[in-house]
C-alpha positions as CSV (number, residue, x, y, z in Angstrom):
1,X,0.0,0.0,0.0
2,X,1.8,3.0,-1.3
3,X,0.4,5.6,1.1
4,X,1.7,3.5,4.1
5,X,5.1,2.8,2.5
6,X,5.5,6.5,1.7
7,X,4.6,7.5,5.3
8,X,7.1,4.9,6.7
9,X,9.8,6.3,4.5
10,X,9.0,9.9,5.5
11,X,8.4,9.5,9.3
12,X,9.6,6.0,10.2
13,X,12.9,5.8,12.1
14,X,15.2,2.7,12.0
15,X,16.9,1.9,15.3
16,X,19.6,-0.7,16.2
17,X,18.2,-4.1,16.9
18,X,15.8,-4.3,13.9
19,X,13.5,-1.7,15.5
20,X,11.3,0.4,13.2
21,X,9.8,3.3,15.1
22,X,6.5,4.5,13.7
23,X,5.3,6.0,16.9
24,X,4.6,9.4,15.3
25,X,1.7,8.0,13.2
26,X,0.8,4.4,14.2
27,X,1.5,3.2,17.7
28,X,1.8,6.2,20.0
29,X,0.4,9.2,18.1
30,X,-2.2,7.8,15.7
31,X,-3.0,9.2,12.2
32,X,-6.7,8.3,12.0
33,X,-6.9,9.3,8.3
34,X,-4.2,6.8,7.5
35,X,-5.9,4.2,9.6
36,X,-9.2,4.8,7.6
37,X,-7.3,4.2,4.3
38,X,-5.7,1.0,5.7
39,X,-9.2,-0.2,6.9
40,X,-10.6,0.4,3.4
41,X,-7.8,-1.6,1.9
42,X,-8.3,-4.5,4.3
43,X,-12.1,-4.4,3.6
44,X,-11.3,-4.7,-0.2
45,X,-8.8,-7.5,0.3
46,X,-11.1,-9.5,2.6
47,X,-14.2,-8.8,0.6
48,X,-16.7,-11.7,0.7
49,X,-15.4,-13.2,3.9
50,X,-18.1,-13.7,6.6
51,X,-16.2,-11.6,9.2
52,X,-18.3,-10.8,12.3
53,X,-15.5,-9.9,14.7
54,X,-12.1,-8.3,14.7
55,X,-9.5,-9.5,17.2
56,X,-6.2,-7.7,18.2
57,X,-3.9,-7.5,21.2
58,X,-3.3,-4.6,23.5
59,X,-2.1,-2.0,23.1
60,X,-0.7,-0.9,19.8
61,X,-3.2,-2.8,17.7
62,X,-6.3,-1.4,19.3
63,X,-6.5,1.9,17.4
64,X,-6.0,0.3,14.0
65,X,-8.4,-2.5,14.8
66,X,-11.1,-0.1,16.0
67,X,-11.0,1.8,12.7
68,X,-11.0,-1.4,10.8
69,X,-14.0,-2.7,12.8
70,X,-15.9,0.4,11.9
71,X,-15.2,-0.2,8.2
72,X,-16.4,-3.8,8.5
73,X,-19.3,-2.9,10.7
74,X,-18.4,-5.4,13.4
75,X,-17.1,-5.3,17.0
76,X,-13.5,-5.4,17.9
77,X,-12.2,-7.5,20.8
78,X,-8.7,-7.0,22.2
79,X,-6.8,-9.6,24.1
80,X,-5.6,-8.2,27.4
81,X,-2.1,-8.6,28.6
82,X,-3.0,-8.9,32.3
83,X,-5.8,-10.1,34.4
84,X,-8.0,-7.3,35.7
85,X,-11.0,-7.0,38.0
86,X,-13.2,-6.5,34.9
87,X,-12.5,-10.1,33.8
88,X,-14.3,-12.9,35.5
89,X,-12.8,-16.4,35.7
90,X,-14.3,-17.6,32.4
91,X,-11.5,-16.8,30.0
92,X,-9.3,-18.1,27.2
93,X,-5.6,-17.7,28.2
94,X,-2.4,-18.2,26.3
95,X,1.2,-16.9,26.6
96,X,3.0,-14.7,24.1
97,X,6.6,-13.6,23.9
98,X,6.9,-9.9,23.0
99,X,9.7,-8.9,20.6
100,X,9.2,-5.2,21.5
101,X,9.2,-5.6,25.2
102,X,11.4,-8.7,25.5
103,X,9.1,-10.5,27.9
104,X,6.3,-13.0,28.0
105,X,2.7,-12.0,28.6
106,X,-0.3,-13.9,29.7
107,X,-2.9,-13.0,27.2
108,X,-6.6,-13.2,28.0
109,X,-9.9,-13.0,26.2
110,X,-13.3,-13.4,28.0
111,X,-15.3,-16.3,26.7
112,X,-18.3,-13.9,26.5
113,X,-16.7,-12.2,23.5
114,X,-15.3,-15.0,21.5
115,X,-17.1,-18.2,20.6
116,X,-17.9,-20.9,18.0
117,X,-20.1,-18.6,16.0
118,X,-17.4,-16.0,15.4
119,X,-15.6,-15.5,12.1
120,X,-12.5,-13.6,13.1
121,X,-10.2,-11.2,11.3
122,X,-7.1,-10.5,13.3
123,X,-5.7,-7.0,12.9
124,X,-2.3,-5.8,14.3
125,X,0.3,-3.1,13.7
126,X,3.4,-5.3,13.2
127,X,4.4,-8.8,12.2
128,X,7.9,-9.9,13.0
129,X,8.5,-13.4,14.4
130,X,4.8,-14.2,14.6
131,X,4.5,-14.9,18.4
132,X,1.6,-12.6,19.0
133,X,-0.3,-13.9,16.0
134,X,0.3,-17.5,17.1
135,X,-1.1,-16.7,20.5
136,X,-4.2,-15.1,19.0
137,X,-4.7,-18.1,16.8
138,X,-4.5,-20.3,19.9
139,X,-7.2,-18.2,21.5
140,X,-9.4,-18.4,18.4
141,X,-8.9,-22.2,18.2
142,X,-9.8,-22.6,21.9
143,X,-13.0,-20.7,21.3
144,X,-13.9,-22.9,18.4
145,X,-14.1,-19.8,16.2
146,X,-13.0,-19.5,12.6
147,X,-10.0,-17.5,11.4
148,X,-11.0,-15.6,8.2
149,X,-7.7,-13.9,7.8
150,X,-5.0,-11.6,9.2
151,X,-4.5,-7.9,8.4
152,X,-1.1,-6.4,9.3
153,X,0.0,-2.8,8.9
154,X,3.8,-3.5,8.7
155,X,5.5,-6.9,8.2
156,X,9.2,-7.3,8.7
157,X,9.6,-9.5,5.6
158,X,13.0,-10.9,6.6
159,X,11.7,-12.4,9.8
160,X,9.9,-15.7,10.0
161,X,6.4,-14.7,11.1
162,X,4.9,-14.1,7.6
163,X,6.2,-17.3,6.2
164,X,4.9,-19.3,9.2
165,X,1.4,-17.8,8.9
166,X,1.3,-18.3,5.1
167,X,2.4,-21.9,5.5
168,X,-0.7,-22.5,7.7
169,X,-2.9,-21.5,4.7
170,X,-4.3,-18.4,6.4
171,X,-4.9,-15.3,4.2
172,X,-2.4,-12.8,5.4
173,X,-2.6,-9.3,4.1
174,X,0.3,-7.0,5.1
175,X,-0.1,-3.5,3.8
176,X,3.6,-2.8,3.9
177,X,6.3,-5.5,3.8
178,X,9.7,-4.1,4.8
179,X,12.4,-6.0,2.9
180,X,15.4,-4.3,4.4
181,X,16.2,-1.5,6.8
182,X,19.5,0.0,7.9
183,X,20.0,1.7,11.2
184,X,23.1,3.5,10.0
185,X,21.6,5.1,6.9
186,X,17.9,5.0,7.9
187,X,17.2,3.4,4.5
188,X,14.1,1.3,4.3
189,X,13.1,-0.9,1.3
190,X,9.9,-2.7,0.6
191,X,9.2,-5.8,-1.3
């Protein structure tokens, strides 16, 4: 998606350790107009799928997923990274290793909001090694729900996550696939 690639080139910052900072428009300060264009593109790419729910994980995916859910006319559910008093004891739980935070999270979705009648589209901001997506897929499977596809804003194409998901036969639609990025020069290529 050219508009997203252009924005990454303009405002994205490459940091050491394979970190792409897009916090000025995606995952800290959010460009809602850009999110709306992304949502329209996912709606086009998943046209005809019986999606009735969007699932993401807190926190960075929530904004994008909410705008996508509006475009699809369905609710969005976000997997919580910690137990809270708002959750009763009737939950699906898995564990996810976070690349960004270098820690493992217990990830929770209430059974009230995900079940066998749901046709789920997962939406998230980044795909790198695929740990978060694998955890969300485990939650969907535990609920007996159907995965209709996965929409990702930015995929790090040299990492294994995209290949792993595609090998499962799941429709994966990444709007920008970063081929290379160089922390010294700041250069980013897409492919």
